[in-house]
GUMAR-458593 format. One record per residue (C-alpha): residue number from 1; residue in one letter; x, y, z. Coordinates in steps of 0.001 Angstrom, whole numbers, plus 500000, padded with zeros to 6 digits. Each point is the difference from the previous one (the first is absolute). Example, Ala and Ser with C-alpha at 12.3 -4.5 7.8 and 13.67 -1.06 7.14 Angstrom:
GUMAR-458593
   resi   resn       px       py       pz
      1      A   512300   495500   507800
      2      S   501370   503440   499340
//
This chain:
GUMAR-458593
   resi   resn       px       py       pz
      1      M   221987   860733   212956
      2      T   498688   500304   496462
      3      Q   502153   500537   496937
      4      D   498615   503552   499680
      5      N   501030   500760   503580
      6      K   503485   498672   499331
      7      Q   500350   502256   496962
      8      S   498712   502961   501996
      9      L   502490   499327   502778
     10      T   502813   499781   497450
     11      A   498963   503388   498572
     12      I   499917   501548   503465
     13      R   503290   498508   501129
     14      P   502413   499918   497066
     15      T   502999   497748   500527
     16      L   503542   500781   498909
     17      T   499669   497377   497260
     18      T   496726   501484   498757
     19      V   501408   503531   499972
     20      K   503102   498958   498049
     21      E   497854   498132   497493
     22      R   497570   502887   499474
     23      L   502790   502604   499775
     24      K   502302   498015   497707
     25      A   499559   502525   497163
     26      F   500974   502820   502381
     27      V   503093   498120   501195
     28      D   501040   499199   496423
     29      L   499562   503634   498934
     30      N   502055   501219   502961
     31      N   502627   497255   499896
     32      N   502895   502470   499677
     33      T   499256   501611   503364
     34      P   500497   498420   503439
     35      C   496236   499841   500551
     36      I   499106   496977   502147
     37      I   496696   498454   501093
     38      E   500554   498454   503428
     39      T   498452   499314   503366
     40      K   501299   502516   502501
     41      D   498750   500552   503539
     42      K   497248   497449   499267
     43      E   498729   502175   497142
     44      I   500433   499621   496245
     45      K   501988   502938   498665
     46      I   501540   501209   496768
     47      T   503320   501360   501198
     48      N   502242   502390   498065
     49      P   497518   501093   497335
     50      W   501887   502367   497704
     51      G   503072   498453   501673
     52      D   499203   502405   502863
     53      K   500456   498789   503579
     54      S   497852   502825   501375
     55      V   496812   498612   498429
     56      T   498208   496669   500382
     57      L   496638   498915   498606
     58      D   497985   498162   502633
     59      I   497538   497274   499048
     60      A   497739   499573   502994
     61      Q   498191   496747   500813
     62      D   496693   501467   498844
     63      S   501434   501457   496758
     64      D   498293   499395   496689
     65      I   502864   498339   498150
     66      E   498133   500228   496689
     67      A   499754   503786   500317
     68      I   503677   500209   500930
     69      A   500917   497834   497020
     70      E   497985   502251   497688
     71      T   501891   502990   501437
     72      L   503526   498630   499783
     73      N   500246   497522   497149
     74      N   500339   502640   497294
     75      V   502132   502359   502089
     76      F   503759   500545   499955
     77      L   501506   501906   502940
     78      P   503137   501743   498621
     79      P   502730   500437   502657
     80      L   501204   503200   498334
     81      Y   496743   501887   500529
     82      S   497071   500569   502320
     83      A   497699   498603   497351
     84      I   498183   496986   498612
     85      W   499934   498874   496379
     86      H   496769   498483   498740
     87      K   501122   497340   497553
     88      D   496564   499446   498507
     89      T   499094   503671   499388
     90      H   503570   501187   499257
     91      D   499681   502806   502557
     92      L   502755   501134   502353
     93      E   498473   501474   503154
     94      F   502233   502099   502253
     95      I   498769   500159   503585
     96      F   499432   503686   500777
     97      T   497745   501275   502789
     98      P   496414   500681   501072
     99      M   499044   503592   499127
    100      D   497101   502407   499826
    101      V   499244   499895   496293
    102      K   498063   503293   500129
    103      K   502920   501902   501484
    104      N   502848   498377   498062
    105      D   499978   500616   496272
    106      I   502766   497441   499546
    107      S   497421   497262   500572
    108      Q   498475   500984   496643
    109      R   503285   500058   498082
    110      K   500171   497818   496915
    111      F   502445   500129   497096
    112      T   501553   497869   497269
    113      F   503689   499178   500313
    114      K   501563   499079   496654
    115      N   503167   498006   500578
    116      H   502019   497881   497559
    117      G   497116   499660   497567
    118      K   497422   499070   502659
    119      D   497137   502044   501402
    120      H   499458   499692   503738
    121      V   496932   501637   501484
    122      C   501048   501300   503410
    123      E   497520   501196   502588
    124      Y   499213   500446   503647
    125      A   496882   497966   500663
    126      E   498356   497928   502701
    127      A   501996   497067   501339
    128      S   499053   496588   498660
    129      P   497975   497504   502070
    130      R   503071   497746   499810
    131      L   502214   502613   501638
    132      L   497414   500738   502671
    133      K   499769   496263   500772
    134      I   503795   499774   500256
    135      I   499999   502968   502390
    136      E   497277   498295   502036
    137      L   502182   496880   500279
    138      A   503191   501941   500707
    139      D   501697   500081   503375
    140      I   502748   502614   500163
    141      S   503129   500537   502102
    142      P   501208   503604   499448
    143      V   503078   499427   502179
    144      L   501332   497537   497428
    145      S   499161   502191   497020
    146      T   502226   501928   497632
    147      T   497126   500158   497476
    148      D   497314   501748   502092
    149      C   498289   496594   500064
    150      R   499135   500446   496300
    151      N   497742   503004   500916
    152      I   497572   497611   501680
    153      V   500252   501928   503303
    154      R   497993   502901   498549
    155      F   497150   497729   498967
    156      K   500034   498181   503333
    157      M   499838   503325   501875
    158      H   497117   501201   497816
    159      N   498036   496792   500639
    160      W   500739   500172   503739
    161      L   498783   503589   500267
    162      E   496774   499176   498210
    163      E   499424   497100   502382
    164      Q   500733   502153   503066
    165      L   497768   502821   498831
    166      D   497384   497531   498770
    167      K   499529   502324   497059
    168      K   500920   499738   496359
    169      N   500976   503068   497983
    170      D   498857   499310   496454
    171      D   502302   502731   498663
    172      V   503127   498215   501258
    173      K   500913   497132   497708
    174      P   502999   497652   499799
    175      I   501953   501189   496950
    176      S   502590   498167   497911
    177      F   502173   501198   497146
    178      W   499334   497798   496982
    179      V   502214   499324   496985
    180      R   498098   498062   497355
    181      N   501179   497756   497172
    182      I   502797   498148   501821
    183      A   499577   496750   498075
    184      K   502939   498176   501573
    185      W   502290   500513   502915
    186      D   503471   501053   498867
    187      E   501974   501346   502971
    188      D   502257   502340   498034
    189      E   497205   501270   497750
    190      I   497773   500775   502996
    191      L   502904   501747   501731
    192      Q   500479   502163   496911
    193      I   496294   500863   499949
    194      A   499923   500773   503752
    195      T   503026   502298   499988
    196      H   498877   501858   496879
    197      L   496460   500413   501291
    198      S   501317   501421   503286
    199      F   502105   502541   498138
    200      Y   497228   501215   497705
    201      M   497376   500137   502766
    202      K   502317   502090   502193
    203      Y   501013   502202   497076
    204      Y   496420   500959   499125
    205      D   498810   500151   503614
    206      T   502544   500655   502750
    207      K   497517   498705   502599
    208      S   499391   496780   498118
    209      P   500771   496754   501841
    210      Y   502697   497836   498480
    211      I   500511   496259   499843
    212      G   502183   498726   502828
    213      I   502480   497252   499148
    214      H   501016   497479   502663
    215      Y   503227   498566   498658
    216      P   500420   496476   501367
    217      I   502986   499109   502129
    218      N   501558   496622   499368
    219      E   500402   498477   503458
    220      N   503054   498100   498741
    221      I   501743   503351   499493
    222      A   501398   501818   503028
    223      T   498550   503444   499282
    224      K   500686   501500   503411
    225      P   503349   500312   501794
    226      P   500323   498713   503565
    227      Q   498023   502037   502529
    228      Y   503088   501391   501746
    229      R   502829   501373   497889
    230      K   502462   499868   502914
    231      G   498524   497084   501941
    232      R   497902   502176   502322
    233      F   498398   503434   500189
    234      P   502414   502606   501459
    235      E   499266   501752   503294
    236      T   501269   503330   498654
    237      I   500017   501348   496457
    238      I   502162   503010   499138
    239      S   498250   501683   497087
    240      R   501945   501638   497199
    241      N   498367   502225   497408
    242      I   499077   498120   496851
    243      D   499253   501847   496780
    244      D   496225   500464   499621
    245      N   500165   498874   496365
    246      I   501559   496708   501075
    247      L   497296   499440   502617
    248      H   497264   500688   497427
    249      L   501581   497439   497673
    250      W   500292   497541   502883
    251      H   496294   500389   500893
    252      A   499085   499428   496355
    253      S   502159   496853   499883
    254      L   497942   498308   502737
    255      K   496903   499548   497843
    256      G   498986   498799   496582
    257      D   501102   497142   497826
    258      A   503516   498576   499914
    259      A   501026   502104   496985
    260      R   498987   503254   501664
    261      R   501766   499139   503254
    262      F   503146   499019   498096
    263      L   500050   503285   498059
    264      Y   499501   502176   503068
    265      S   502738   498146   501895
    266      Y   502318   500411   497012
    267      M   499204   503723   499928
    268      I   500971   500280   503678
    269      I   503398   498423   499415
    270      E   500525   502120   496875
    271      Y   499000   503185   501850
    272      V   502315   499299   502931
    273      S   502875   499107   497673
    274      T   499736   503380   498241
    275      F   500291   501928   503257
    276      Y   502693   497681   501292
    277      M   502157   500823   496985
    278      K   499404   503730   500471
    279      E   500737   499859   503726
    280      T   503170   497975   499384
    281      A   501158   502530   497408
    282      A   499186   502926   502294
    283      A   502027   498448   502820
    284      H   502922   499438   497615
    285      I   499850   503611   498789
    286      R   499899   501279   503596
    287      D   503182   498030   500724
    288      I   501687   501512   496931
    289      I   499154   503623   500703
    290      S   500784   499731   503704
    291      A   503588   498860   499351
    292      P   502530   502443   501568
    293      D   502062   500151   496789
    294      L   497032   500559   497664
    295      L   501384   503265   498582
    296      D   503383   498489   499181
    297      D   498578   497785   497224
    298      L   496583   501225   498825
    299      A   500294   498126   496690
    300      T   500262   496619   501723
    301      A   497210   500914   502413
    302      S   497766   501007   497069
    303      E   500621   496677   498261
    304      K   499115   498109   503166
    305      I   496796   502000   500438
    306      M   499024   499380   496378
    307      G   500673   496298   500477
    308      A   497822   499929   503121
    309      V   497152   501712   498133
    310      L   500233   497545   497107
    311      E   500022   497036   502413
    312      S   496784   501308   501572
    313      K   498202   499565   496667
    314      P   500616   496404   498965
    315      D   498000   498242   497328
    316      D   496623   498795   501306
    317      Y   501240   496433   499545
    318      D   502823   500630   502476
    319      K   498205   501801   502832
    320      I   498252   497043   501592
    321      P   503026   497637   499910
    322      I   502026   502740   501712
    323      I   497527   500494   502846
    324      L   499326   496296   500539
    325      K   503747   499392   500223
    326      A   500448   502908   502405
    327      A   497113   498758   502168
    328      N   501460   496470   500002
    329      V   496644   498263   499559
    330      A   501209   496685   498572
    331      A   499317   498156   503282
    332      L   496473   501431   500175
    333      V   499309   499040   496377
    334      R   501242   496475   500738
    335      T   497695   499680   503030
    336      E   496958   501237   498106
    337      T   500549   497959   496831
    338      K   500316   496792   502039
    339      R   496316   500346   500950
    340      N   498961   499675   496331
    341      I   503176   498459   498654
    342      K   498633   498558   496740
    343      A   498939   503436   498765
    344      F   503641   501089   500012
    345      T   501823   496782   499134
    346      E   497911   498921   496997
    347      P   499243   501816   496716
    348      T   496621   501748   499871
    349      D   497924   500607   496867
    350      F   497397   502727   500314
    351      I   496916   500405   497844
    352      G   500901   502772   497595
    353      G   503325   498577   498861
    354      F   502311   501172   502802
    355      A   502300   497259   501289
    356      L   502205   500095   503064
    357      D   503063   497819   500504
    358      A   500860   498408   503339
    359      I   501863   502514   502170
    360      F   501270   497983   502961
    361      Q   500559   496366   500885
    362      D   498502   498144   502927
    363      G   502602   499545   502736
    364      W   502144   503001   499111
    365      N   501716   501848   502843
    366      V   500111   503777   500478
    367      K   503258   500394   498061
    368      E   498467   498285   496988
    369      Y   496953   502262   500282
    370      E   502283   503042   500077
    371      K   501592   498905   496726
    372      A   496553   499586   498403
    373      M   498617   503382   501085
    374      S   500754   501578   496623
    375      S   497799   497325   498348
    376      F   497321   500645   502619
    377      C   500074   503749   499295
    378      K   499644   499335   496284
    379      A   497068   497653   500667
    380      I   498013   502504   502068
    381      R   500714   502744   497463
    382      D   498805   497738   497172
    383      I   496850   499117   501963
    384      R   499354   503717   500574
    385      N   500360   500693   496283
    386      A   497799   497045   499010
    387      L   497271   501218   502366
    388      S   500274   503645   498990
    389      H   499620   499055   496349
    390      A   497280   497405   500552
    391      T   497833   501538   497282
    392      D   502825   500151   497455
    393      H   499408   496807   498021
    394      R   503040   500619   497823
    395      G   502318   498495   502568
    396      A   500114   497470   502825
    397      V   497813   501225   502843
    398      I   498269   498760   503156
    399      S   496310   500175   499151
    400      P   497472   500885   502753
    401      T   498645   496486   500520
    402      V   499066   497962   503052
    403      K   502788   497477   499319
    404      N   502633   502719   499708
    405      N   498777   501492   503271
    406      E   500702   496670   501690
    407      L   503453   499707   498403
    408      L   500876   503511   501193
    409      Q   498956   499480   503617
    410      P   503408   498698   501219
    411      W   501733   502899   498229
    412      S   497675   502672   501365
    413      T   500376   498598   503526
    414      L   503794   500031   499721
    415      M   499991   503534   498569
    416      S   497753   501228   502831
    417      V   502411   498714   502649
    418      L   502969   501366   498066
    419      A   498416   503441   499592
    420      E   499305   500269   503742
    421      E   503589   499018   500779
    422      I   501329   502647   497591
    423      I   497754   502661   501561
    424      L   501438   499357   503476
    425      W   503569   499583   498726
    426      S   499840   503371   498228
    427      R   499203   501726   503300
    428      K   502978   498587   501938
//
């Protein structure tokens, strides 16, 4: 075999070593994501691109490794978005969808977005050759996906239909949404741009697409409670009417980032506590006015009724401690905090200036948790306030950053479980 034949064979059958060498720039650029080049099922694969288990990039034995290197070595795959960032051209390309450009005026949309002293040209335009090559390499597993496989499914389906029909429609083109002049990758700055762009695009066009954000989940944080709340699924469930407003809040609390889920769960507990106080007062008043000797001492009865009314309207700071004490949730809080114990037993400093002291101690029993519930109630109220005032830079707040989202995950998970428990308890 000649030297030329050996080189040709190497090009046709890239080895794992060759692939890692040729894609070193890509690996270095994506070193903060769990993106791995490995041999799997006798094939060379890039697993977890974007940190997404539902997508792999397959490098077949007859792949042109030089073409793949040209595609990937200046590309960053941001876990937060269905997008690619072109380091060399400073373009951020959001993966959108194939569309008929003659029938969809959005495909011609182009505007300048002025943000923090920078001009970003934003436009819907044809997908880059790099993105199309990545889609060609991509193998997707929709069952594993919470990200819609980074929108790659739509492109795959379009390509499959063209192959099946053996006909290409020149009017249908793969379209991306481009944001130009992203000179460096700053996670928090890009998040600010993405959320603001989504707002303005929706404001000026209610049918406008918006930028989806896939907040990462730290696998070291227990973000989901055990599958079965009571150890098994019951054979019979006796339904009790639950306030529609509570159910709407509960549905809203299932989605979104950690801050949003925390706030909705807090609203549920706050809502239930308000009605609990009113129902307790109403029951007390019924007892007073149903007394057989009511008419013998109307003055005393009036004072008791007035006292019951006043007790039904406590300060907002007092409502939640009252209901959590009445519901006797200390044992539940202890069980849930043990799953992410450090988040509750160590001080936490959030970006934005808000700081949270340790609430519990590892190894505490239920009685010790009961004694600390007032501190817990203050902590969740302070978190609520710091989130609600996240744009008020005059005080300590929890800014909407990726790091803060991670720090809030144990709290939002705990609050979700607590809110569901309070919903059921209120209907007993």
